[in-house]
C-alpha positions in Angstrom: -2.7 -15.3 -65.3 -4.2 -13.2 -62.6 -2.0 -11.9 -59.7 -2.5 -13.9 -56.5 -2.4 -11.2 -53.9 -2.1 -13.8 -51.1 1.4 -14.5 -52.4 2.2 -10.8 -51.8 0.7 -10.7 -48.4 2.6 -13.7 -47.1 5.8 -11.7 -47.2 4.4 -9.7 -44.3 3.4 -12.8 -42.3 6.7 -14.7 -42.2 8.2 -16.9 -39.5 9.6 -14.0 -37.6 6.1 -12.4 -37.1 4.6 -15.8 -36.3 7.2 -16.3 -33.6 6.7 -12.8 -32.2 2.9 -13.1 -32.3 3.0 -16.5 -30.5 5.2 -15.0 -27.7 2.9 -11.9 -27.4 -0.4 -13.8 -27.4 0.9 -16.8 -25.3 0.1 -19.3 -28.0 2.1 -22.0 -29.9 3.7 -21.0 -33.2 1.9 -23.9 -34.9 -1.5 -22.5 -33.7 -0.7 -19.0 -34.8 0.5 -20.2 -38.2 -2.6 -22.4 -38.6 -4.9 -19.5 -37.7 -3.2 -17.1 -40.2 -3.5 -19.8 -42.9 -7.3 -19.8 -42.4 -7.8 -16.0 -41.9 -5.8 -14.9 -44.9 -8.1 -16.4 -47.6 -11.1 -15.3 -45.6 -10.0 -11.7 -45.5 -9.0 -11.6 -49.1 -12.3 -13.3 -50.0 -14.1 -10.6 -48.0 -12.3 -7.9 -50.0 -13.0 -9.6 -53.3 -16.7 -9.9 -52.4 -16.7 -6.1 -51.8 -14.4 -5.2 -54.7 -16.9 -2.6 -56.0 -17.6 -1.0 -52.6 -16.2 2.5 -52.6 -15.6 2.5 -48.9 -13.5 -0.7 -49.1 -11.5 0.6 -52.0 -10.9 3.9 -50.2 -9.7 2.1 -47.1 -7.1 0.2 -49.2 -5.9 3.5 -50.8 -5.5 5.1 -47.3 -3.7 2.0 -45.9 -0.7 2.5 -48.2 0.2 5.7 -46.3 -1.1 4.9 -42.8 1.9 3.0 -41.6 0.0 -0.2 -40.9 2.7 -2.5 -42.3 5.3 -0.9 -40.0 3.5 -1.9 -36.8 1.2 -4.9 -37.5 1.4 -6.4 -34.0 1.2 -3.1 -32.1 -1.2 -1.0 -34.1 -3.6 -3.3 -35.9 -6.1 -3.8 -33.1 -6.7 -0.1 -32.6 -6.5 1.1 -36.2 -9.8 2.7 -37.2 -9.3 1.7 -40.8 -9.2 -2.0 -39.9 -12.1 -1.7 -37.4 -14.4 0.0 -39.9 -13.2 -2.3 -42.7 -14.0 -5.5 -40.8 -17.5 -4.3 -40.2 -18.0 -3.6 -43.9 -16.6 -7.0 -44.9 -18.2 -9.3 -42.4 -20.9 -7.4 -40.6 -22.4 -9.5 -37.8 -20.4 -12.5 -39.0 -17.1 -11.4 -37.4 -17.8 -13.3 -34.2 -18.5 -16.5 -36.1 -15.3 -16.1 -38.1 -13.3 -15.6 -34.9 -14.9 -18.6 -33.2 -14.3 -20.8 -36.2 -10.6 -19.9 -36.5 -10.1 -20.3 -32.7 -11.6 -23.8 -32.8 -9.7 -24.7 -36.0 -6.3 -23.6 -34.8 -6.5 -24.4 -31.1 -5.9 -20.8 -29.9 -8.1 -18.6 -27.7 -10.9 -16.4 -29.1 -9.0 -13.3 -28.0 -5.9 -14.4 -29.9 -7.9 -15.2 -33.0 -9.6 -11.8 -32.8 -6.2 -10.0 -32.6 -4.9 -12.1 -35.5 -7.9 -11.2 -37.6 -7.0 -7.5 -37.1 -3.4 -8.3 -37.8 -4.1 -10.2 -41.0 -6.5 -7.6 -42.2 -3.9 -4.9 -41.6 -1.3 -6.9 -43.5 -3.7 -7.5 -46.4 -4.9 -3.9 -46.9 -1.4 -2.5 -46.3 0.1 -4.8 -48.9 -2.6 -4.3 -51.5 -2.5 -0.6 -50.9 1.3 -0.5 -51.3 1.0 -2.6 -54.5 -1.6 -0.3 -55.9 0.5 2.8 -55.1 3.6 1.3 -56.6 1.8 0.3 -59.8 -0.3 3.5 -60.0 -3.6 1.7 -59.7 -6.7 3.9 -59.2 -10.0 2.9 -57.7 -11.0 0.9 -60.8 -7.6 -0.9 -60.9 -8.0 -1.9 -57.2 -11.5 -3.2 -57.9 -10.3 -5.2 -60.8 -7.4 -6.7 -58.8 -9.8 -7.8 -56.1 -12.4 -9.2 -58.5 -9.6 -11.3 -60.0 -9.2 -13.1 -56.6 -12.8 -14.6 -56.6 -11.7 -17.6 -58.7 -9.0 -18.7 -56.3 -10.0 -18.0 -52.8 -12.1 -21.0 -51.9 -9.3 -23.4 -53.1 -6.8 -21.8 -50.7 -8.8 -22.5 -47.5 -7.0 -25.1 -45.4 -8.5 -28.6 -45.0 -11.2 -28.5 -42.3 -12.4 -24.9 -43.1 -14.9 -23.6 -45.6 -16.8 -20.4 -46.1 -19.9 -22.2 -44.7 -18.0 -22.9 -41.4 -17.5 -19.1 -41.1 -21.2 -18.5 -41.7 -20.4 -17.1 -45.1 -22.3 -18.7 -48.0 -20.1 -19.4 -51.0 -22.9 -18.5 -53.4 -23.0 -15.0 -51.9 -19.3 -14.5 -52.2 -18.4 -16.0 -55.5 -21.5 -15.7 -57.7 -21.8 -18.9 -59.6 -20.1 -21.1 -57.1 -23.4 -22.7 -55.9 -24.5 -23.3 -59.5 -21.1 -24.9 -60.2 -21.3 -27.3 -57.3 -25.0 -28.1 -58.2 -24.0 -28.8 -61.8 -21.2 -31.1 -60.7 -23.5 -32.9 -58.3 -26.1 -33.3 -60.9 -23.6 -34.7 -63.4 -22.3 -37.1 -60.8 -25.8 -38.3 -60.1 -26.5 -38.8 -63.8 -23.3 -40.8 -64.2 -24.0 -43.0 -61.2 -27.6 -43.6 -62.5 -26.2 -44.5 -65.9 -23.8 -46.9 -64.2 -26.6 -48.6 -62.4 -28.6 -48.9 -65.6 -25.6 -50.4 -67.4 -25.0 -52.8 -64.6 -28.6 -54.0 -64.7 -28.3 -54.6 -68.4 -25.1 -56.6 -67.9 -26.6 -58.6 -65.1 -29.7 -59.4 -67.2 -27.6 -60.5 -70.2 -25.3 -62.6 -68.1 -28.2 -64.2 -66.2 -29.9 -65.0 -69.5 -26.9 -66.8 -70.8 -26.4 -68.8 -67.6 -30.1 -69.7 -67.4 -30.2 -71.0 -71.0 -27.1 -73.1 -70.4 -28.6 -74.6 -67.2 -32.0 -75.2 -68.9 -30.3 -77.1 -71.7 -28.4 -79.2 -69.2 -31.6 -79.9 -67.3 -33.5 -80.8 -70.5 -30.7 -83.2 -71.5 -30.5 -84.8 -68.1 -34.2 -85.0 -67.4 -34.5 -82.1 -65.0 -35.1 -82.2 -61.3 -31.4 -81.9 -60.6 -29.4 -79.8 -58.1 -29.6 -76.9 -60.5 -33.2 -76.2 -59.3 -31.9 -74.6 -56.1 -28.3 -73.8 -57.1 -29.3 -71.7 -60.2 -31.1 -68.9 -58.2 -28.1 -68.7 -55.9 -25.6 -68.4 -58.7 -27.8 -65.8 -60.4 -28.0 -63.8 -57.2 -24.2 -63.8 -56.8 -23.6 -62.8 -60.4 -26.1 -60.0 -60.1 -24.5 -58.6 -57.0 -21.0 -58.8 -58.5 -21.9 -57.0 -61.7 -23.8 -54.3 -59.9 -21.0 -53.7 -57.4 -18.2 -53.5 -60.1 -20.2 -51.2 -62.4 -21.2 -48.7 -59.6 -17.7 -48.7 -58.2 -16.3 -47.9 -61.7 -18.7 -45.1 -62.4 -18.3 -43.5 -58.9 -14.5 -43.5 -59.2 -14.6 -41.9 -62.6 -17.1 -39.3 -61.4 -14.9 -38.3 -58.5 -11.7 -38.1 -60.6 -13.2 -36.0 -63.3 -15.1 -33.6 -61.1 -12.3 -32.4 -58.8 -11.2 -29.5 -61.1 -13.1 -27.0 -63.2 -12.1 -25.7 -66.6 -9.7 -23.2 -65.1 -7.8 -25.7 -63.0 -9.3 -24.4 -59.7 -10.2 -27.0 -57.2 -14.0 -27.3 -56.6 -16.1 -29.4 -54.3 -17.5 -32.6 -55.8 -20.5 -34.8 -55.2 -18.3 -37.2 -53.2 -17.2 -35.2 -50.2 -15.0 -38.0 -48.8 -12.8 -38.0 -51.8 -12.4 -34.3 -52.3 -9.4 -32.7 -50.5 -9.1 -28.9 -50.7 -5.7 -27.5 -51.8 -3.7 -26.4 -48.8 -0.3 -25.6 -47.6 1.0 -27.9 -45.0 1.5 -26.2 -41.7 5.2 -26.3 -40.7 6.2 -28.2 -37.7 6.2 -26.0 -34.6 9.6 -24.8 -33.4 10.1 -23.7 -29.8 12.9 -21.4 -28.6 15.1 -23.1 -26.1 18.2 -22.1 -24.1 21.4 -22.6 -26.1 24.5 -22.7 -23.9 27.2 -20.3 -25.0 29.9 -20.9 -22.5 27.5 -20.4 -19.6 25.5 -17.7 -21.2 22.0 -18.8 -22.4 20.9 -17.7 -25.8 17.3 -18.1 -27.0 17.3 -20.2 -30.2 16.0 -23.4 -31.8 17.5 -26.7 -30.9 19.4 -27.6 -34.0 19.0 -24.1 -35.4 21.7 -21.7 -36.5 23.1 -20.7 -33.1 23.1 -24.3 -31.8 24.9 -25.6 -34.9 27.5 -22.8 -34.9 28.3 -23.1 -31.2 28.6 -26.9 -31.4 31.0 -26.5 -34.3 33.2 -24.0 -32.5 33.2 -25.9 -29.2 34.2 -29.1 -31.1 37.3 -27.5 -32.4 36.1 -27.8 -36.0 36.9 -24.2 -36.8 40.3 -24.2 -35.0 41.4 -27.4 -36.8 40.2 -26.3 -40.2 43.4 -25.9 -42.3 42.0 -23.3 -44.7 38.8 -21.7 -46.1 38.3 -24.6 -48.6 37.3 -26.8 -45.7 34.8 -24.3 -44.3 33.1 -22.9 -47.4 30.8 -25.9 -48.0 28.8 -25.5 -44.7 26.4 -22.6 -44.5 24.1 -21.8 -41.5 20.7 -20.4 -42.5 19.3 -17.6 -40.2 16.1 -18.9 -38.6 14.6 -15.5 -37.7 16.4 -12.8 -39.7 14.1 -11.8 -42.6 13.9 -8.6 -44.6 10.6 -6.9 -45.4 9.3 -7.6 -49.0 11.5 -6.0 -51.6 13.6 -4.2 -48.9 17.3 -4.4 -48.2 17.3 -2.0 -45.3 14.3 -3.0 -43.2 14.2 -6.3 -41.2 11.0 -7.9 -40.1 9.9 -7.7 -36.5 11.7 -10.4 -34.4 14.9 -10.4 -36.5 17.0 -8.4 -34.1 17.2 -11.2 -31.5 19.1 -13.5 -33.7 21.4 -10.7 -34.9 22.3 -10.1 -31.2 22.9 -13.9 -30.8 25.3 -13.9 -33.7 27.2 -11.0 -32.2 27.4 -12.8 -28.8 28.8 -15.9 -30.5 31.5 -13.9 -32.4 32.5 -12.1 -29.2 32.7 -15.4 -27.3 35.0 -16.8 -30.0 37.0 -13.8 -31.0 39.3 -15.8 -33.2 36.5 -17.0 -35.5 35.7 -15.3 -38.8 32.6 -15.4 -40.9 31.2 -14.6 -44.3 27.6 -13.5 -45.1 25.5 -14.8 -48.0 22.3 -13.5 -49.5 19.9 -15.5 -51.7 16.7 -15.1 -53.7 14.3 -17.4 -55.5 14.2 -17.9 -59.2 11.5 -15.3 -60.0 12.2 -11.9 -61.4 15.2 -10.4 -63.2 18.4 -12.1 -62.2 20.5 -8.9 -62.3 17.9 -7.3 -59.8 18.0 -10.5 -57.7 21.8 -10.3 -57.4 21.7 -6.6 -56.5 19.0 -7.1 -53.9 20.8 -10.1 -52.3 24.1 -8.2 -52.3 22.5 -5.2 -50.6 21.0 -7.4 -47.9 24.3 -9.2 -47.2 26.0 -5.8 -47.0 23.3 -4.6 -44.6 24.0 -7.5 -42.2 27.7 -7.0 -42.5 27.3 -3.3 -41.6 25.0 -4.1 -38.7 27.6 -6.5 -37.3 30.3 -3.9 -37.7 28.2 -1.4 -35.8 27.8 -4.0 -33.0 31.6 -4.2 -32.6 32.4 -7.5 -34.5 33.1 -6.0 -37.9 36.7 -7.3 -37.9 35.4 -10.9 -37.8 33.3 -10.5 -40.9 35.6 -11.2 -43.9 33.0 -10.6 -46.6 29.4 -10.4 -47.8 28.1 -11.7 -51.1 24.8 -11.8 -52.8 24.2 -14.8 -55.0 20.8 -14.0 -56.4 19.1 -17.2 -57.5 22.3 -19.0 -58.4 21.7 -21.7 -55.8 17.9 -21.6 -55.8 16.3 -25.1 -56.1 12.6 -24.4 -56.3 11.0 -23.8 -59.7 9.9 -20.2 -60.5 6.4 -21.5 -61.2 6.0 -23.0 -57.7 3.9 -21.4 -55.0 5.3 -18.5 -53.0 5.3 -20.7 -49.9 7.5 -23.3 -51.7 9.8 -20.6 -53.1 10.3 -19.1 -49.6 13.0 -21.8 -48.9 15.3 -20.1 -51.5 14.8 -16.6 -50.1 17.2 -16.6 -47.2 20.2 -15.1 -45.5 23.1 -17.3 -44.4 26.4 -17.3 -42.6 29.5 -19.5 -42.8 32.8 -19.7 -41.1 35.8 -18.4 -43.1 39.6 -18.0 -42.9 
């Protein structure tokens, strides 16, 4: 199965970056998330369409050592690699792409343009890093990008299409237009066959009814009520048979045409019944003031800080007899996320919640905590445990450096021991299992 590079890139575009981008651009987190969801397939599609372009491959190679991933929000807009690359990928279509994304997500054109640079930087940076880590040369990068052509169109969110960007699918994905035309032609043939069958059924049914009525009229001398009722009944029967047969054929056509032989979603002849595959946009969360004994912390209502403070204020920790009472309740970090594959680098926006945790511990100096690290079910379990342990240790060390180390009783990496999402699920679904958490301890 071909590698889906979008799953790799999403690691650079997590909740922390979405939150920081929303704050920097003055937009809602839901709007930023929605825009990224539309831009990412478009950018990867542009790269796939230019997989054999030496300039594009060279830009990806340079991106791995340019530091793009380390400063996506600050450096993407002015990076010459990104500016030149966008011109190569989209030419004069860049404006149309930005306008479409802005309209789709409800953000300004300026914000959409900045996000296009950001997503492009994350894309070439991630692909470049993957290529460097796996010793892929120019031909290897081209092959990797070419592999993406079969999946991009199915990843566009509902309401967006390559046509809405001014980018013809037939120009991007070779046989896509022929595939749609073939499906449409087949659907038309099936419907025509259904109509023909319905007509035959109506004719046969009408003949039987007419013969029965004629026999009755002959036996009864004719001139009865059947002279005017018979045409009416025939008309009703004809309409019923025609409606049922056409309905059956159209339903069958729609159901059997929504997937091609590779399992990739394609457009069908019936646009109203075809729903492109998409990832639901998470409900928007807005930072609010969380009261910590008169000091206001920025956090989500019902988020980690809010729950921990409420528990401490209620006396729940003080009244807990031992650790057994506390160990069942973990509080997941909302903002603290590590960069892909790293145990020493946090994503942008993580520091704020780390500072909030320090403030909570200092406000309640008698409280003690334990740190937990978790991974999803993919990969080698021994490596998962090692990575999650290193991440838990990193947070413990950071808290110690901030002066609350005595209140951290332990840090443990659990790997995928408590993961719930199947390893074959999408990266977005598996993200729920990749987390850092904290619980109170005694």
